C-alpha positions as CSV (number, residue, x, y, z in Angstrom):
1,M,-4.6,47.9,-14.6
2,L,-5.1,50.5,-17.3
3,H,-7.5,48.8,-19.6
4,E,-11.3,48.5,-19.0
5,F,-11.3,44.8,-19.9
6,T,-8.8,42.1,-20.6
7,L,-9.3,38.4,-21.4
8,S,-6.4,35.9,-21.4
9,R,-5.7,32.4,-20.3
10,G,-9.3,31.9,-19.4
11,R,-9.4,34.9,-17.0
12,A,-11.5,38.0,-17.5
13,M,-10.5,41.2,-15.8
14,I,-13.1,44.0,-15.5
15,N,-11.9,47.4,-14.5
16,F,-14.8,49.2,-12.9
17,T,-12.7,52.3,-12.5
18,M,-12.3,52.7,-16.3
19,K,-15.9,51.6,-17.2
20,Y,-18.9,50.5,-15.1
21,C,-21.9,49.2,-16.9
22,D,-25.2,49.9,-15.1
23,T,-27.7,49.4,-18.0
24,K,-28.3,46.6,-20.4
25,Q,-27.3,48.8,-23.4
26,K,-24.0,49.8,-21.8
27,L,-23.2,46.2,-21.0
28,L,-24.0,44.9,-24.5
29,S,-22.2,47.8,-26.2
30,S,-19.1,47.5,-24.0
31,Y,-15.6,46.6,-25.3
32,G,-15.5,43.7,-22.8
33,F,-18.7,42.1,-24.1
34,K,-17.4,42.3,-27.6
35,K,-14.2,40.6,-26.5
36,V,-16.1,37.8,-24.8
37,V,-18.3,37.2,-27.9
38,E,-15.3,37.1,-30.1
39,A,-13.6,34.5,-27.9
40,F,-16.9,32.5,-27.7
41,V,-17.2,32.4,-31.5
42,R,-13.7,31.1,-31.9
43,K,-14.5,28.4,-29.3
44,L,-17.7,27.6,-31.2
45,K,-15.7,27.0,-34.3
46,T,-13.7,24.2,-32.6
47,D,-16.3,22.8,-30.2
48,D,-19.6,23.2,-32.0
49,F,-18.7,23.4,-35.7
50,I,-22.2,22.5,-36.9
51,I,-23.7,25.6,-35.1
52,Y,-20.7,27.7,-36.2
53,S,-21.0,26.8,-39.8
54,H,-24.8,27.4,-39.8
55,Y,-24.3,31.0,-38.9
56,I,-21.0,31.7,-40.6
57,E,-22.6,30.6,-43.9
58,A,-25.0,33.5,-43.5
59,F,-22.6,36.2,-42.2
60,K,-19.4,35.0,-44.1
61,T,-16.9,36.3,-41.6
62,E,-16.4,35.9,-37.8
63,E,-16.3,39.6,-37.4
64,D,-19.7,40.0,-39.1
65,L,-21.1,37.2,-37.0
66,V,-19.9,38.8,-33.8
67,E,-21.4,42.2,-34.7
68,A,-24.7,40.6,-35.7
69,L,-25.0,38.6,-32.5
70,I,-24.2,41.7,-30.4
71,E,-26.7,43.9,-32.3
72,A,-29.4,41.2,-32.0
73,F,-28.9,40.9,-28.3
74,K,-29.2,44.7,-27.9
75,L,-32.4,44.9,-30.0
76,L,-33.9,42.0,-28.1
77,T,-33.8,43.9,-24.9
78,V,-36.1,46.5,-26.4
79,F,-38.1,44.8,-29.3
80,N,-39.7,41.5,-29.9
81,T,-38.4,39.1,-32.6
82,E,-40.7,40.4,-35.4
83,E,-39.7,43.9,-34.7
84,V,-36.0,43.0,-34.7
85,I,-36.4,41.4,-38.1
86,A,-38.2,44.5,-39.3
87,V,-35.1,46.6,-38.3
88,D,-32.9,44.4,-40.5
89,N,-33.9,41.2,-42.2
90,K,-30.3,39.8,-41.7
91,Y,-31.4,38.9,-38.1
92,A,-34.1,36.6,-39.4
93,I,-31.6,33.6,-39.4
94,F,-31.5,33.8,-35.6
95,F,-35.2,33.4,-35.3
96,D,-35.9,30.9,-38.1
97,D,-34.7,28.3,-35.6
98,K,-35.4,29.9,-32.2
99,D,-34.2,26.8,-30.3
100,L,-30.8,27.0,-32.0
101,F,-30.5,30.6,-31.1
102,L,-31.4,30.0,-27.5
103,E,-28.9,27.2,-27.4
104,V,-26.2,29.6,-28.7
105,T,-27.3,32.1,-26.0
106,E,-27.0,29.5,-23.3
107,L,-23.6,28.3,-24.6
108,L,-22.4,31.9,-24.5
109,F,-23.5,32.2,-20.9
110,K,-21.8,28.9,-20.0
111,F,-18.6,30.1,-21.7
112,W,-18.7,33.3,-19.6
113,K,-19.4,31.3,-16.4
114,K,-16.4,29.0,-17.0
115,L,-14.0,32.0,-17.1
116,E,-12.4,33.2,-13.9
117,R,-13.9,36.6,-13.6
118,Y,-12.4,39.5,-11.6
119,S,-13.5,43.1,-11.1
120,I,-11.3,45.9,-10.0
121,V,-11.6,49.4,-8.6
122,R,-8.4,51.4,-8.4
123,N,-8.7,54.4,-6.2
124,K,-7.3,57.9,-7.1
125,R,-7.8,57.4,-10.8
126,L,-10.1,59.4,-13.0
127,G,-12.4,57.6,-15.3
128,E,-16.0,56.6,-16.1
129,G,-15.8,54.6,-12.9
130,L,-16.9,53.6,-9.5
131,Q,-14.4,54.9,-6.9
132,N,-17.1,56.7,-4.8
133,V,-19.7,53.9,-5.0
134,R,-19.9,51.1,-2.4
135,F,-17.8,48.3,-3.8
136,I,-19.8,45.3,-2.7
137,Q,-23.1,46.9,-3.8
138,A,-21.6,47.7,-7.2
139,N,-20.6,44.0,-7.7
140,D,-24.0,42.8,-6.6
141,M,-25.6,45.2,-9.1
142,F,-23.3,44.1,-11.9
143,N,-24.1,40.5,-11.2
144,E,-27.9,41.2,-11.3
145,L,-27.4,43.2,-14.6
146,I,-25.9,40.2,-16.3
147,L,-28.6,37.9,-15.1
148,S,-31.4,40.2,-16.0
149,T,-30.0,40.9,-19.4
150,G,-29.7,37.2,-20.2
151,R,-33.3,36.6,-19.0
152,R,-34.7,39.4,-21.0
153,I,-33.2,38.1,-24.2
154,Q,-34.3,34.6,-23.5
155,E,-37.9,35.6,-22.6
156,T,-38.2,37.8,-25.6
157,V,-37.2,35.0,-27.9
158,N,-39.5,32.5,-26.1
159,G,-42.3,35.0,-26.0
160,Y,-43.1,34.3,-22.3
161,E,-41.6,34.9,-18.9
162,Q,-39.5,32.3,-17.2
163,R,-41.1,30.6,-14.3
164,V,-37.9,29.2,-12.7
165,N,-35.0,31.5,-12.2
166,R,-31.6,30.6,-10.8
167,Q,-29.6,33.3,-9.1
168,A,-26.2,32.2,-10.3
169,T,-22.9,34.1,-9.8
170,A,-22.7,35.7,-13.2
171,G,-20.6,38.8,-12.3
172,A,-17.2,38.6,-10.8
173,N,-15.9,35.5,-8.9
174,A,-13.7,37.9,-6.9
175,S,-13.2,41.6,-6.7
176,L,-10.4,43.9,-5.6
177,T,-10.0,47.5,-4.6
178,L,-6.5,48.9,-5.3
179,N,-4.6,51.8,-3.8
180,D,-1.5,53.5,-5.0
181,V,0.9,53.3,-2.1
182,K,4.3,54.8,-1.2
183,W,6.5,52.4,0.8
184,N,10.1,52.6,2.0
185,C,11.5,51.3,-1.2
186,P,15.3,50.7,-1.6
187,I,16.7,51.9,-4.9
188,E,17.2,48.4,-6.1
189,Y,13.4,47.9,-6.2
190,K,12.2,51.1,-7.8
191,G,10.8,49.1,-10.7
192,L,8.1,47.8,-8.3
193,T,6.8,51.1,-7.0
194,N,4.1,51.7,-9.6
195,I,2.2,48.5,-8.8
196,P,-1.1,49.0,-6.9
197,F,-1.7,47.4,-3.5
198,I,-4.7,45.4,-2.8
199,S,-6.7,46.9,0.1
200,T,-10.0,45.0,-0.1
201,V,-10.9,41.5,-1.4
202,V,-14.5,40.3,-2.1
203,I,-14.9,36.6,-3.0
204,Q,-18.2,35.2,-4.4
205,P,-18.3,31.5,-3.4
206,P,-18.3,28.8,-4.5
207,F,-15.1,29.8,-6.3
208,V,-13.9,26.9,-8.5
209,S,-10.7,27.2,-10.6
210,Y,-8.6,24.9,-12.7
211,T,-4.8,25.3,-12.9
212,K,-2.2,23.9,-15.3
213,K,-0.5,21.9,-12.6
214,N,-1.9,20.0,-9.6
215,T,1.3,19.2,-7.6
216,R,4.4,20.9,-6.5
217,D,7.9,19.6,-7.3
218,G,11.3,20.1,-5.6
219,I,12.5,22.6,-3.0
220,F,13.5,26.2,-3.3
221,H,17.2,27.0,-3.2
222,E,19.1,30.1,-2.4
223,H,20.4,32.1,-5.4
224,N,23.5,34.2,-5.4
225,Q,22.2,37.1,-7.5
226,N,19.3,39.4,-6.8
227,P,16.6,38.5,-9.4
228,L,14.8,41.8,-8.9
229,S,17.7,44.2,-9.6
230,N,16.7,46.6,-12.4
231,I,13.5,44.9,-13.4
232,I,10.4,47.0,-14.0
233,L,7.0,45.6,-13.6
234,N,4.1,46.8,-15.8
235,E,1.3,48.3,-13.7
236,D,-1.2,46.9,-16.2
237,D,-0.2,43.3,-15.5
238,W,0.7,43.2,-11.8
239,F,-0.8,43.5,-8.3
240,V,0.5,43.5,-4.8
241,Y,-1.0,41.5,-1.9
242,P,0.5,43.0,1.3
243,A,0.4,39.9,3.5
244,K,1.3,39.2,7.2
245,V,3.0,35.9,7.0
246,G,3.3,35.1,10.7
247,S,5.2,38.1,12.1
248,M,6.7,39.0,8.7
249,L,5.4,41.9,6.6
250,T,5.4,40.5,3.0
251,F,4.8,42.1,-0.3
252,V,3.5,39.5,-2.8
253,Y,3.7,40.7,-6.4
254,F,1.8,38.5,-8.8
255,H,1.1,38.5,-12.5
256,K,-2.6,38.9,-13.5
257,D,-2.4,35.5,-15.4
258,F,-2.0,33.8,-12.0
259,M,-4.8,35.8,-10.5
260,V,-6.4,32.9,-8.7
261,H,-3.3,32.3,-6.7
262,G,-3.1,36.0,-5.7
263,V,-6.8,36.0,-4.6
264,G,-6.3,32.7,-2.8
265,L,-3.9,34.5,-0.5
266,A,-6.9,36.2,1.1
267,N,-8.1,32.9,2.5
268,L,-4.6,32.0,3.8
269,F,-2.7,35.0,5.0
270,E,-3.9,38.1,6.8
271,L,-4.3,41.1,4.5
272,A,-2.2,43.9,6.1
273,K,-3.8,47.3,6.9
274,E,-2.6,50.4,5.1
275,N,-1.0,51.8,8.2
276,E,1.1,48.6,8.5
277,Y,2.8,49.1,5.2
278,I,2.6,52.7,4.0
279,G,6.1,54.1,4.4
280,K,7.4,50.8,5.7
281,K,10.0,48.4,4.4
282,P,8.9,44.8,4.1
283,D,10.7,41.8,5.6
284,I,10.0,39.8,2.5
285,I,9.2,40.5,-1.2
286,Y,8.0,37.7,-3.5
287,V,7.6,38.2,-7.3
288,F,5.4,35.5,-8.7
289,G,5.1,35.0,-12.5
290,Y,7.8,37.3,-14.0
291,P,8.3,36.7,-17.7
292,D,12.0,36.5,-17.9
293,G,12.2,34.7,-21.3
294,V,13.2,31.4,-19.7
295,E,10.8,28.6,-20.5
296,E,11.8,26.2,-17.7
297,K,10.7,26.8,-14.1
298,R,12.9,29.1,-12.0
299,T,12.0,29.3,-8.3
300,F,14.5,30.4,-5.7
301,Y,15.2,33.0,-3.0
302,Y,17.9,35.6,-2.5
303,K,19.1,37.2,0.8
304,D,19.4,40.9,0.3
305,K,21.6,41.5,3.4
306,K,22.2,45.2,2.5
307,N,18.5,46.0,2.8
308,D,17.6,43.2,5.2
309,I,14.9,41.9,2.8
310,L,14.4,38.3,1.8
311,I,13.5,38.0,-1.9
312,G,11.5,35.2,-3.5
313,Y,11.2,34.7,-7.2
314,A,9.1,32.5,-9.6
315,N,9.3,33.1,-13.3
316,Y,6.3,33.0,-15.7
317,C,5.6,29.4,-16.9
318,D,2.9,26.8,-16.7
319,D,4.8,24.8,-14.1
320,I,4.2,27.4,-11.4
321,D,0.4,27.4,-12.0
322,Y,-0.4,25.7,-8.7
323,F,-1.1,27.4,-5.4
324,G,1.6,25.3,-3.7
325,Y,4.2,27.4,-5.5
326,M,2.7,30.6,-4.0
327,K,2.1,29.2,-0.5
328,K,5.3,27.2,0.0
329,M,7.7,29.8,-1.3
330,L,6.1,32.3,1.1
331,L,6.5,29.8,4.0
332,T,10.1,29.1,3.0
333,L,10.9,32.8,3.0
334,H,9.2,33.2,6.4
335,N,11.1,30.2,7.9
336,V,14.5,31.4,6.7
337,K,13.8,34.7,8.3
338,Q,12.7,33.1,11.6
339,I,15.8,30.9,11.7
340,E,17.9,34.0,11.3
341,Q,16.1,35.3,14.4
342,N,16.7,32.1,16.4
343,R,13.1,30.8,16.1
344,L,12.4,27.2,15.1
345,P,10.0,26.7,12.2
346,I,7.6,23.8,12.5
347,H,5.9,22.1,9.6
348,G,2.8,20.8,11.2
349,A,-0.4,21.6,13.0
350,M,-1.0,23.1,16.4
351,V,-4.3,23.2,18.4
352,N,-5.4,24.5,21.7
353,I,-8.0,22.0,23.0
354,V,-10.2,22.2,26.1
355,L,-11.9,18.9,26.9
356,K,-15.4,18.6,28.4
357,N,-13.9,17.9,31.8
358,G,-12.1,21.2,31.7
359,K,-8.6,19.9,31.0
360,E,-6.6,22.0,28.5
361,S,-3.7,21.1,26.3
362,N,-1.7,22.7,23.5
363,I,-0.7,20.1,21.0
364,I,1.7,20.2,18.0
365,I,1.6,17.4,15.3
366,M,4.6,17.8,13.1
367,G,5.1,16.2,9.6
368,D,5.7,16.8,6.0
369,S,3.1,17.0,3.3
370,G,0.7,14.1,3.4
371,A,1.8,12.9,6.9
372,G,-1.6,13.5,8.4
373,K,-1.5,17.0,10.1
374,S,-4.7,18.4,8.6
375,E,-6.4,15.0,8.7
376,S,-5.7,14.8,12.4
377,L,-7.3,18.2,12.9
378,E,-10.3,17.0,10.9
379,A,-10.5,14.0,13.2
380,F,-10.4,16.3,16.2
381,R,-13.4,18.2,14.7
382,T,-15.4,15.0,14.2
383,L,-14.8,14.0,17.8
384,N,-15.9,17.4,19.0
385,E,-19.2,16.2,20.5
386,N,-17.7,13.3,22.4
387,Y,-14.6,14.9,23.9
388,I,-14.1,18.6,23.2
389,R,-15.6,21.7,24.7
390,H,-13.5,24.0,22.6
391,M,-10.8,23.7,19.9
392,R,-8.7,26.6,18.6
393,V,-6.4,26.1,15.6
394,I,-3.1,27.9,16.0
395,F,-1.6,26.7,12.7
396,D,-2.5,24.1,10.1
397,D,0.6,23.7,8.1
398,M,3.4,26.0,9.3
399,G,4.2,27.7,12.5
400,F,7.3,28.5,14.6
401,L,8.5,28.1,18.2
402,Q,9.8,30.9,20.2
403,K,11.6,30.9,23.6
404,E,10.0,33.5,25.8
405,E,11.8,35.6,28.4
406,D,10.5,33.4,31.2
407,G,12.0,30.3,29.5
408,T,8.8,28.8,28.2
409,I,8.4,27.6,24.6
410,K,5.4,29.0,22.8
411,G,4.0,28.2,19.4
412,Y,2.8,30.8,16.9
413,G,1.1,30.4,13.5
414,T,1.8,31.8,10.0
415,E,-1.5,31.4,8.3
416,I,-5.1,32.3,9.1
417,G,-6.3,29.5,6.7
418,A,-5.5,26.1,5.3
419,F,-4.8,24.7,1.8
420,V,-6.0,21.1,2.2
421,R,-6.7,18.0,0.2
422,I,-10.5,17.6,-0.4
423,D,-10.0,13.8,-0.6
424,D,-8.8,13.6,3.0
425,L,-11.6,15.7,4.5
426,D,-14.9,14.4,5.7
427,P,-17.3,14.9,2.7
428,M,-19.8,16.8,4.8
429,Y,-17.1,19.2,6.1
430,A,-15.8,19.7,2.5
431,Y,-19.3,20.6,1.3
432,E,-19.7,23.0,4.3
433,Q,-16.9,25.1,2.9
434,L,-18.8,26.0,-0.3
435,D,-19.8,29.4,1.1
436,R,-16.2,30.4,1.8
437,G,-13.7,28.1,0.1
438,I,-11.6,28.5,-3.0
439,Y,-11.7,25.1,-4.8
440,T,-8.9,24.1,-7.1
441,N,-9.2,21.2,-9.6
442,P,-12.0,19.5,-7.5
443,D,-12.4,16.5,-9.8
444,R,-8.8,15.6,-10.1
445,V,-6.2,13.9,-8.0
446,N,-4.9,16.1,-5.1
447,A,-8.0,18.3,-5.3
448,R,-7.7,21.2,-2.9
449,V,-9.7,23.8,-1.1
450,T,-8.3,27.0,0.5
451,I,-10.4,28.0,3.6
452,P,-10.1,30.4,6.4
453,I,-9.9,28.7,9.8
454,S,-8.6,31.2,12.3
455,T,-7.8,34.9,13.0
456,Y,-4.5,36.7,13.0
457,E,-5.0,37.6,16.7
458,V,-5.3,33.9,17.6
459,I,-2.4,32.6,15.6
460,M,0.0,35.3,17.0
461,K,-1.1,35.1,20.6
462,G,1.4,32.5,21.5
463,Y,0.5,29.2,23.2
464,E,2.8,27.3,25.5
465,V,3.6,23.8,24.1
466,D,2.3,20.8,26.2
467,I,2.6,17.9,23.7
468,M,4.9,17.6,20.7
469,L,4.2,14.7,18.3
470,Y,5.7,13.5,15.0
471,A,3.0,12.3,12.5
472,N,3.9,8.8,11.4
473,N,1.7,8.0,8.4
474,Y,3.4,4.8,7.2
475,E,3.3,2.4,10.2
476,D,0.1,0.8,11.5
477,T,0.4,0.0,15.3
478,D,-2.0,-0.9,18.0
479,K,-0.7,1.9,20.2
480,K,-1.2,5.1,18.3
481,I,0.6,7.5,20.7
482,L,4.2,6.8,21.8
483,F,6.2,9.2,24.0
484,Y,10.0,9.2,24.2
485,D,12.1,9.5,27.4
486,D,15.3,9.4,25.3
487,L,15.6,12.9,23.9
488,G,18.2,11.8,21.4
489,K,15.8,9.2,20.0
490,A,13.1,11.8,19.7
491,I,15.3,14.3,17.9
492,Q,16.4,11.5,15.5
493,V,12.7,10.7,14.6
494,F,11.8,14.4,14.1
495,E,15.0,15.2,12.1
496,D,14.6,12.1,9.9
497,G,11.3,13.4,8.7
498,A,10.2,10.1,7.3
499,R,6.8,9.7,5.6
500,K,5.1,7.8,2.8
501,A,4.3,10.1,-0.1
502,K,0.6,10.7,-0.6
503,G,0.6,12.4,-4.0
504,T,0.6,16.0,-2.8
505,T,4.0,16.4,-4.5
506,T,5.7,14.4,-7.3
507,E,7.5,12.2,-4.7
508,T,6.6,8.5,-4.3
509,G,7.1,5.8,-1.7
510,L,8.8,6.2,1.7
511,V,10.8,9.5,1.6
512,K,12.6,11.6,4.1
513,S,13.1,15.3,4.5
514,Y,15.2,17.0,7.1
515,F,13.0,17.9,10.1
516,A,10.0,17.2,7.9
517,N,10.4,20.7,6.5
518,P,11.9,21.4,3.1
519,F,10.8,25.0,3.5
520,G,13.7,26.6,5.3
521,P,15.3,24.0,7.6
522,V,16.5,21.9,4.7
523,Q,18.1,25.0,3.1
524,E,19.5,26.3,6.5
525,R,20.3,22.9,8.0
526,A,23.3,23.8,10.0
527,E,21.6,26.6,11.8
528,T,18.4,24.5,12.3
529,E,20.3,21.6,13.9
530,V,21.5,23.9,16.6
531,L,18.0,25.3,17.2
532,V,16.4,21.8,17.2
533,R,18.7,20.7,20.0
534,Q,18.2,23.9,22.0
535,Y,14.4,23.9,21.7
536,F,13.9,20.2,22.3
537,Q,16.1,20.4,25.4
538,D,14.2,23.4,26.7
539,M,10.9,21.6,26.0
540,Q,12.0,18.5,27.9
541,N,13.1,20.7,30.8
542,N,9.7,22.4,30.8
543,G,7.9,19.0,31.0
544,V,6.7,18.9,27.4
545,K,5.7,15.4,26.2
546,I,7.6,14.5,23.0
547,G,6.7,11.5,20.9
548,E,5.0,10.0,17.8
549,M,1.4,9.9,16.6
550,H,0.6,7.1,14.2
551,T,-1.9,8.5,11.8
552,S,-1.6,5.5,9.4
553,L,-2.8,7.9,6.7
554,A,-0.8,6.2,3.9
555,I,-1.9,2.7,4.9
556,D,-4.5,1.2,2.6
557,G,-7.9,1.4,4.2
558,K,-6.7,3.6,7.1
559,A,-6.9,7.1,5.5
560,K,-10.1,7.9,7.4
561,N,-10.0,5.8,10.5
562,G,-6.2,6.1,11.2
563,P,-6.2,9.8,12.2
564,R,-9.5,9.3,14.1
565,E,-8.2,6.4,16.2
566,A,-5.0,8.3,17.0
567,A,-7.0,11.3,18.0
568,E,-9.2,9.2,20.3
569,E,-6.2,7.7,22.0
570,L,-4.6,11.2,22.4
571,F,-7.8,12.6,24.0
572,S,-7.9,9.6,26.4
573,L,-4.3,10.3,27.5
574,I,-5.0,14.0,28.1
575,N,-8.2,13.1,29.9
576,D,-6.4,10.6,32.2
577,A,-3.4,12.9,32.9
578,D,-3.0,14.2,36.4
């Protein structure tokens, strides 16, 4: 990012490397503040025309109004209102009706607060910046500067000090440090080499964002041409998040206009260390938000067999402005890679549970979106006091099975976090995430929160599978857990992937998806069918219990109690097992 400040699509980008404001005068004189006031005045014209017309009548043009507001704010940090008027009588209109001016000041602050705000430090760049100052401390100081400046202006106009102060997050919602990195880049991808890598992420919760879309549609298909050949990304518009998606090193390039999705990765996938990617070639590259001139959505992947890199692609359009397009493409790419390496991707949740009587079990609950995977984990959490001594989440959406050298089947995770529906969480648990969650469209259908739930060391340790269950969300039965002796019947249930859609995608009614996983197995079905039979046979030979768990999540009135009842029955079965 070469500019000191940019503002587009409701997102403000503050480049501390180019310019860091540490005084009120620097802040109010900055290019960034002027851009914010300009945008605010334009919004005032459409949303509060009475206020706008009152001031524009005096100053004639928006440009003059912007300049007058900025100069008035600067003077109010030093002088009282009478002294400001003495400097220039044109400012008198602001103080003839002090209440109106204070309302404008408050509206400006609310306008700023509604923006997604990001601060950036790019190392190894010269400028009036912050490279050598502690990053977190610098963000805290910037936050305090904005608050103190606003209070000073308000108190000067009022003529007295405020007695109640609220320490809001007025600086950046999220902050990034960037490094220029040399990686083992094939010639086809030279146009990506100037983009800086994210090395540190600081998130100021609660982080609430609103996106253009609130559901994901369709599946990602393989493309027969490399979409990245000969493209050149502008370093002022792009960032790289070096992610560890399961065991796959992944470079995620995202456009700054989709910043919330890039930052959201920090709560979902492990941020790789510099020594894990400097001079290395990634397993996966995903370019998210490339403006290719095509208006309709284009999301697909390409197998670069020459360089052994799997390529993901999503073009710049409003339709991809939903975190599901970031997360699910990455999981699709991961799963295709795992299938190539004879590992079986699992769309579901896996937990390691130790009951109070000391019995331990590793449980996988498999199912497509809305089947009840995350809700079952939530039910496990709420039953913690009655049954569980310890619970460890291995994966909460996508994992994979691997056959070890000793013949055992172990489960591994892909994510350190979860992207879950707020509606399906216990309200108390959802509120408990305020200090670390990234909330998306919280007042709309399919409201989501992205939260960290595990560590990379835990998800990649490998846990031997004891119980393998398919999450049935559309049937309500008295017996919630059903195990199969007939392996063929079990495979049929798992491969049918039936569920009643819950509104997490654009699907409706009872739908099916091969192996409940449209993120790899559907695309690579022939290869997956072979793996399914191999792994299920091996699991049966190893004594793994295979069956169904009736979560009843899509049954009216059962969204909360269904997963809980199934969890209670499962715990009783584990508890009574020899």
